[in-house]
C-alpha positions as CSV (number, residue, x, y, z in Angstrom):
1,X,-27.2,-6.5,-1.2
2,X,-25.8,-8.1,1.9
3,X,-23.8,-6.0,4.4
4,X,-22.3,-6.7,7.8
5,X,-25.7,-6.4,9.5
6,X,-27.5,-8.7,7.1
7,X,-24.7,-11.2,6.4
8,X,-25.9,-14.7,7.2
9,X,-29.6,-13.7,7.1
10,X,-30.1,-14.2,3.4
11,X,-30.0,-18.0,3.5
12,X,-31.8,-20.5,5.6
13,X,-30.1,-21.6,8.7
14,X,-30.9,-24.8,10.5
15,X,-32.7,-23.9,13.8
16,X,-31.4,-27.0,15.4
17,X,-27.8,-25.6,15.2
18,X,-28.8,-22.0,15.4
19,X,-31.4,-22.1,18.1
20,X,-31.9,-25.4,20.0
21,X,-28.9,-27.7,20.2
22,X,-25.7,-27.0,22.2
23,X,-22.5,-25.6,20.8
24,X,-20.8,-28.9,21.7
25,X,-23.1,-31.0,19.5
26,X,-23.2,-28.5,16.7
27,X,-19.4,-28.5,16.7
28,X,-19.3,-32.3,16.3
29,X,-21.4,-32.1,13.1
30,X,-19.7,-29.0,11.8
31,X,-18.0,-28.9,8.4
32,X,-14.7,-28.0,9.9
33,X,-14.7,-31.0,12.3
34,X,-15.9,-33.4,9.6
35,X,-13.4,-32.4,6.9
36,X,-10.7,-32.3,9.5
37,X,-11.5,-35.9,10.3
38,X,-11.3,-36.8,6.6
39,X,-7.7,-35.6,6.6
40,X,-7.0,-37.6,9.7
41,X,-8.5,-40.7,8.0
42,X,-6.1,-40.2,5.0
43,X,-3.2,-39.8,7.5
44,X,-4.2,-42.9,9.4
45,X,-4.3,-44.9,6.2
46,X,-0.9,-43.6,5.0
47,X,0.7,-44.2,8.4
48,X,-0.6,-47.8,8.6
49,X,0.5,-48.5,5.0
50,X,4.0,-47.2,5.8
51,X,4.2,-49.3,8.9
52,X,3.4,-52.4,6.9
53,X,6.1,-51.7,4.3
54,X,4.7,-49.5,1.5
55,X,7.1,-46.9,0.2
56,X,5.9,-43.9,2.1
57,X,8.5,-41.6,3.7
58,X,8.5,-40.0,7.1
59,X,8.7,-36.5,5.4
60,X,5.5,-37.2,3.4
61,X,3.7,-38.2,6.6
62,X,5.0,-35.1,8.4
63,X,3.7,-32.9,5.6
64,X,0.3,-34.4,6.0
65,X,0.4,-34.0,9.8
66,X,1.2,-30.3,9.4
67,X,-1.8,-29.6,7.3
68,X,-4.6,-31.5,9.1
69,X,-6.5,-28.3,10.0
70,X,-5.4,-25.8,7.3
71,X,-8.4,-26.5,5.1
72,X,-9.1,-24.1,2.2
73,X,-12.9,-24.4,2.1
74,X,-13.2,-22.0,-0.8
75,X,-10.8,-24.0,-2.9
76,X,-12.5,-27.3,-1.9
77,X,-15.9,-25.8,-2.9
78,X,-14.6,-24.8,-6.3
79,X,-13.2,-28.2,-6.9
80,X,-16.5,-29.8,-5.9
81,X,-18.4,-27.6,-8.3
82,X,-16.1,-28.7,-11.0
83,X,-16.0,-32.5,-10.2
84,X,-19.4,-33.0,-8.5
85,X,-17.6,-35.1,-5.9
86,X,-17.0,-33.9,-2.4
87,X,-14.4,-36.5,-1.4
88,X,-12.3,-35.9,-4.5
89,X,-12.5,-32.2,-4.0
90,X,-11.2,-32.3,-0.5
91,X,-8.5,-34.9,-1.5
92,X,-7.4,-32.6,-4.2
93,X,-7.3,-29.6,-1.8
94,X,-5.3,-31.7,0.8
95,X,-2.9,-32.8,-2.0
96,X,-2.3,-29.2,-3.0
97,X,-1.4,-28.4,0.7
98,X,0.9,-31.5,0.8
99,X,2.4,-31.8,-2.7
100,X,5.1,-34.3,-1.7
101,X,2.5,-36.5,-0.1
102,X,-0.1,-36.2,-2.8
103,X,1.0,-39.4,-4.7
104,X,0.6,-41.6,-1.6
105,X,-2.8,-40.2,-0.3
106,X,-5.8,-42.5,-0.5
107,X,-3.8,-45.5,-1.7
108,X,-6.2,-48.4,-2.3
109,X,-9.1,-46.5,-0.7
110,X,-12.6,-45.6,-1.9
111,X,-14.7,-42.6,-0.9
112,X,-16.5,-44.7,1.7
113,X,-13.3,-45.3,3.5
114,X,-13.2,-41.6,4.4
115,X,-16.9,-40.8,4.7
116,X,-18.1,-43.9,6.5
117,X,-15.2,-44.1,9.0
118,X,-15.7,-40.4,9.7
119,X,-19.5,-40.8,10.2
120,X,-18.9,-43.6,12.7
121,X,-16.4,-41.4,14.5
122,X,-19.0,-38.6,14.7
123,X,-21.7,-41.0,15.8
124,X,-19.4,-42.2,18.6
125,X,-18.7,-38.7,19.8
126,X,-22.4,-37.8,19.7
127,X,-23.3,-40.9,21.6
128,X,-20.8,-40.0,24.3
129,X,-22.3,-36.5,24.6
130,X,-25.9,-37.8,24.6
131,X,-25.0,-40.3,27.3
132,X,-23.5,-37.5,29.5
133,X,-26.6,-35.4,28.9
134,X,-29.0,-38.2,29.7
135,X,-27.2,-39.1,32.9
136,X,-27.4,-35.5,34.0
137,X,-31.2,-35.5,33.5
138,X,-31.5,-38.7,35.5
139,X,-29.5,-37.3,38.3
140,X,-31.6,-34.2,38.5
141,X,-34.8,-36.1,38.4
142,X,-33.6,-38.4,41.1
143,X,-33.0,-35.4,43.4
144,X,-36.4,-34.1,42.7
145,X,-38.0,-37.5,43.2
146,X,-36.4,-37.8,46.6
147,X,-37.6,-34.3,47.6
148,X,-41.2,-35.1,46.6
149,X,-41.5,-38.7,47.6
150,X,-43.9,-37.8,50.4
151,X,-46.1,-35.4,48.5
152,X,-49.3,-37.3,47.9
153,X,-51.2,-36.4,44.7
154,X,-54.2,-37.7,42.8
155,X,-53.3,-40.6,40.5
156,X,-54.9,-40.7,37.1
157,X,-55.6,-43.6,34.7
158,X,-57.3,-42.8,31.4
159,X,-56.6,-39.2,32.5
160,X,-59.4,-39.7,35.1
161,X,-59.1,-39.6,38.9
162,X,-57.7,-42.8,40.3
163,X,-56.0,-44.0,43.5
164,X,-53.5,-41.6,45.0
165,X,-49.8,-41.8,44.3
166,X,-46.9,-39.4,45.1
167,X,-45.1,-36.8,43.0
168,X,-41.8,-38.6,43.7
169,X,-43.2,-41.9,42.5
170,X,-44.5,-40.4,39.3
171,X,-41.1,-38.9,38.6
172,X,-39.6,-42.3,39.1
173,X,-41.7,-43.5,36.2
174,X,-39.9,-40.9,34.0
175,X,-36.5,-42.0,35.5
176,X,-37.1,-45.7,34.7
177,X,-37.8,-44.9,31.0
178,X,-34.6,-42.9,30.8
179,X,-32.6,-45.7,32.5
180,X,-33.8,-48.0,29.8
181,X,-32.6,-45.5,27.2
182,X,-29.3,-45.1,29.0
183,X,-28.8,-48.9,28.8
184,X,-29.5,-48.7,25.0
185,X,-27.0,-45.9,24.6
186,X,-24.3,-47.9,26.4
187,X,-25.1,-50.9,24.2
188,X,-24.9,-49.0,20.9
189,X,-21.6,-47.3,22.0
190,X,-20.0,-50.5,23.2
191,X,-20.8,-52.4,19.9
192,X,-20.0,-49.6,17.5
193,X,-17.2,-50.6,15.1
194,X,-15.0,-48.9,12.5
195,X,-15.7,-49.6,8.8
196,X,-12.0,-50.0,8.5
197,X,-10.4,-50.6,5.0
198,X,-12.6,-52.8,2.9
199,X,-12.3,-51.5,-0.7
200,X,-15.0,-50.8,-3.2
201,X,-17.2,-53.9,-2.6
202,X,-15.9,-55.1,0.7
203,X,-13.4,-57.7,-0.7
204,X,-10.3,-55.6,0.0
205,X,-9.1,-56.4,-3.5
206,X,-7.3,-53.1,-4.0
207,X,-5.3,-53.6,-0.8
208,X,-4.5,-57.1,-1.7
209,X,-3.0,-55.8,-4.9
210,X,-1.0,-53.1,-3.0
211,X,0.4,-55.8,-0.7
212,X,1.1,-58.3,-3.5
213,X,-1.6,-60.7,-2.3
214,X,-0.5,-60.8,1.4
215,X,-3.7,-61.4,3.2
216,X,-2.1,-61.1,6.6
217,X,-0.9,-57.6,5.9
218,X,-4.3,-56.6,4.6
219,X,-5.9,-57.8,7.9
220,X,-3.2,-56.0,9.8
221,X,-3.9,-52.8,7.8
222,X,-7.6,-53.0,8.7
223,X,-6.8,-53.5,12.4
224,X,-4.2,-50.7,12.5
225,X,-6.4,-48.1,10.8
226,X,-9.3,-49.0,13.1
227,X,-7.1,-48.6,16.2
228,X,-5.7,-45.3,15.0
229,X,-9.4,-44.1,14.9
230,X,-9.9,-45.3,18.5
231,X,-11.9,-48.4,17.7
232,X,-11.1,-51.8,19.0
233,X,-12.3,-53.5,15.9
234,X,-14.0,-53.1,12.6
235,X,-17.0,-54.7,11.1
236,X,-16.1,-58.3,10.0
237,X,-17.8,-57.9,6.7
238,X,-19.2,-54.9,4.7
239,X,-20.2,-54.0,1.2
240,X,-18.8,-50.7,0.0
241,X,-20.3,-49.0,3.1
242,X,-20.8,-50.1,6.7
243,X,-24.2,-51.6,7.3
244,X,-26.9,-49.0,7.2
245,X,-28.6,-51.1,9.8
246,X,-26.3,-49.4,12.2
247,X,-27.8,-46.0,11.5
248,X,-31.3,-47.5,11.9
249,X,-30.4,-48.9,15.3
250,X,-28.8,-45.7,16.5
251,X,-31.9,-43.7,15.4
252,X,-34.1,-46.2,17.2
253,X,-32.1,-45.5,20.4
254,X,-32.4,-41.8,19.9
255,X,-36.1,-42.3,19.2
256,X,-36.4,-44.1,22.5
257,X,-35.0,-41.0,24.3
258,X,-37.5,-39.0,22.4
259,X,-40.4,-41.2,23.4
260,X,-39.4,-41.0,27.1
261,X,-39.0,-37.2,26.9
262,X,-42.3,-36.7,25.1
263,X,-44.2,-38.8,27.7
264,X,-42.6,-36.8,30.6
265,X,-43.3,-33.5,28.7
266,X,-46.9,-34.4,28.3
267,X,-47.2,-35.3,32.0
268,X,-45.7,-32.0,32.9
269,X,-48.0,-30.0,30.6
270,X,-51.1,-31.7,32.1
271,X,-49.8,-31.1,35.6
272,X,-49.2,-27.4,34.8
273,X,-52.8,-27.2,33.5
274,X,-54.0,-28.5,36.9
275,X,-51.7,-26.1,38.8
276,X,-49.7,-28.9,40.4
277,X,-46.3,-28.4,38.7
278,X,-44.5,-25.6,36.9
279,X,-41.4,-25.6,34.9
280,X,-38.8,-22.9,35.6
281,X,-40.0,-19.4,34.7
282,X,-37.4,-16.6,34.3
283,X,-37.9,-13.2,35.8
284,X,-38.2,-11.5,32.4
285,X,-39.9,-14.4,30.6
286,X,-43.1,-13.5,28.7
287,X,-45.8,-16.1,28.8
288,X,-48.0,-14.6,26.1
289,X,-47.8,-11.3,24.1
290,X,-51.6,-10.8,24.6
291,X,-52.1,-12.5,28.1
292,X,-49.2,-11.5,30.3
293,X,-50.6,-13.5,33.3
294,X,-50.0,-16.8,31.6
295,X,-47.2,-19.2,32.6
296,X,-47.2,-21.5,29.6
297,X,-45.1,-24.7,29.8
298,X,-43.0,-23.6,26.9
299,X,-40.0,-25.8,27.6
300,X,-42.1,-28.9,27.9
301,X,-43.9,-28.0,24.7
302,X,-40.7,-27.5,22.9
303,X,-39.3,-30.8,24.3
304,X,-42.4,-32.6,23.0
305,X,-42.2,-30.9,19.6
306,X,-38.5,-31.8,19.1
307,X,-39.2,-35.3,20.3
308,X,-41.8,-35.9,17.6
309,X,-39.3,-34.7,15.0
310,X,-36.7,-37.3,16.2
311,X,-39.3,-40.1,16.2
312,X,-40.2,-39.1,12.6
313,X,-36.6,-39.5,11.5
314,X,-36.5,-43.1,12.6
315,X,-38.6,-44.1,9.6
316,X,-36.2,-42.6,7.1
317,X,-33.3,-44.4,8.6
318,X,-35.2,-47.7,8.5
319,X,-36.2,-47.2,4.9
320,X,-32.6,-46.3,3.9
321,X,-31.3,-49.5,5.5
322,X,-34.0,-51.5,3.7
323,X,-33.4,-50.2,0.2
324,X,-29.6,-50.6,-0.1
325,X,-29.0,-53.0,-3.1
326,X,-26.2,-55.5,-3.0
327,X,-23.0,-53.8,-2.0
328,X,-24.5,-50.2,-1.9
329,X,-26.6,-47.7,-3.7
330,X,-26.1,-43.9,-3.5
331,X,-29.7,-43.2,-2.5
332,X,-28.6,-43.4,1.1
333,X,-26.4,-40.3,0.7
334,X,-28.9,-37.5,0.8
335,X,-31.1,-38.8,3.6
336,X,-28.1,-39.6,5.8
337,X,-26.7,-36.1,5.4
338,X,-30.0,-34.9,6.8
339,X,-31.0,-37.5,9.3
340,X,-27.8,-38.2,11.3
341,X,-26.8,-34.7,12.3
342,X,-30.4,-33.5,12.8
343,X,-31.3,-36.6,14.9
344,X,-28.3,-36.0,17.3
345,X,-28.8,-32.2,17.4
346,X,-32.5,-32.6,18.2
347,X,-31.8,-35.2,20.8
348,X,-29.2,-32.9,22.4
349,X,-31.7,-30.1,22.4
350,X,-34.3,-32.3,24.1
351,X,-31.9,-33.4,26.8
352,X,-30.7,-29.9,27.5
353,X,-34.3,-28.7,27.9
354,X,-35.2,-31.8,30.0
355,X,-32.3,-31.1,32.3
356,X,-33.3,-27.5,32.7
357,X,-36.9,-28.5,33.6
358,X,-35.7,-31.2,36.0
359,X,-33.3,-28.9,37.8
360,X,-35.9,-26.1,38.3
361,X,-39.2,-28.0,38.5
362,X,-41.6,-26.2,40.8
363,X,-44.0,-28.3,42.9
364,X,-47.2,-26.6,44.2
365,X,-48.4,-28.6,47.2
366,X,-51.4,-26.4,47.9
367,X,-53.0,-27.1,44.5
368,X,-52.0,-30.8,44.7
369,X,-53.7,-31.1,48.0
370,X,-56.9,-29.3,46.8
371,X,-57.1,-31.5,43.7
372,X,-56.8,-34.6,45.9
373,X,-59.3,-33.5,48.5
374,X,-61.9,-32.7,45.9
375,X,-61.9,-36.4,44.9
376,X,-61.5,-38.1,48.2
377,X,-65.2,-39.0,48.6
378,X,-65.1,-40.9,45.3
379,X,-61.7,-42.5,46.0
380,X,-63.2,-43.9,49.3
381,X,-65.7,-46.0,47.2
382,X,-62.9,-48.5,46.3
383,X,-62.3,-49.2,50.0
384,X,-66.1,-49.6,50.6
385,X,-66.4,-52.1,47.7
């Protein structure tokens, strides 16, 4: 039997949210935030329809506005068990909160109006947070690169001794990778659109019927709703859903961050093995339960492990985009529920770790010099040749 001490321990919790990612990213993908956005999507649609002349009263809109965050999750879960449809369950719950507005909710819309527009909103918020985190890592690495630009170290190609370089220059290699990733993040963010109001197959037929065949008003509706969501424009054409190619492209961008972080993490782990660099080590941190003298590069190892997880998610997003038939199939639903939040949570965790390492990176000049001097006679052979 569960009690206060064991509550929450009798079901699996996602370690990305519970252990690795920040509270900020976990909040973005939380149920409360998602379903609160669903209600805001219904409100945006009703407001826009009212502005374009449909018989929706100010009092109905006010009633919706007053219940945007008063979500009865227990009731919604009960409706979902009954109907096997999460959107209908939450629409029914919202309607019970706003009985006067219930008849005008979801007019002309399909479930994808709510779910897809919300997902795009969540992706946009997550891209913004990831961009800030990535910029912070770059800034910290740049400071460290400047501090170590004159510390000469042994270069390595094929992991074998090669001509000398500097610690600062090596860090600049990591920075360049991240700058390319930052450019990709900016590109994805700048070109992200709303799904808008497109109807069941992307023809907007239901909205044309609502507005008596007035194409101009339907176009205005699409624009109004998109702007209420904070998007400058919507996709010019969709099926029932926005193109799943967008998810694949976003995952490729997150995968790029993972690639860069994994490469730097591996470099750090190797440098730690040679005694040249150390990641931050807390006063009470334990390196090993059996070997207390060890100073394992645990942060870099975790960063690499999470990065591999992100790169693995890319394939699922690509396959999902590839297997959508005609206007849509529902086999995208389950993988997207898993892939999108976990990819962003894992990327957030990687960047938090990377920032911590970059800010507290310890350089050991004595070991660096000894490793270099050990190979100087061999390095001189290139000059002789």
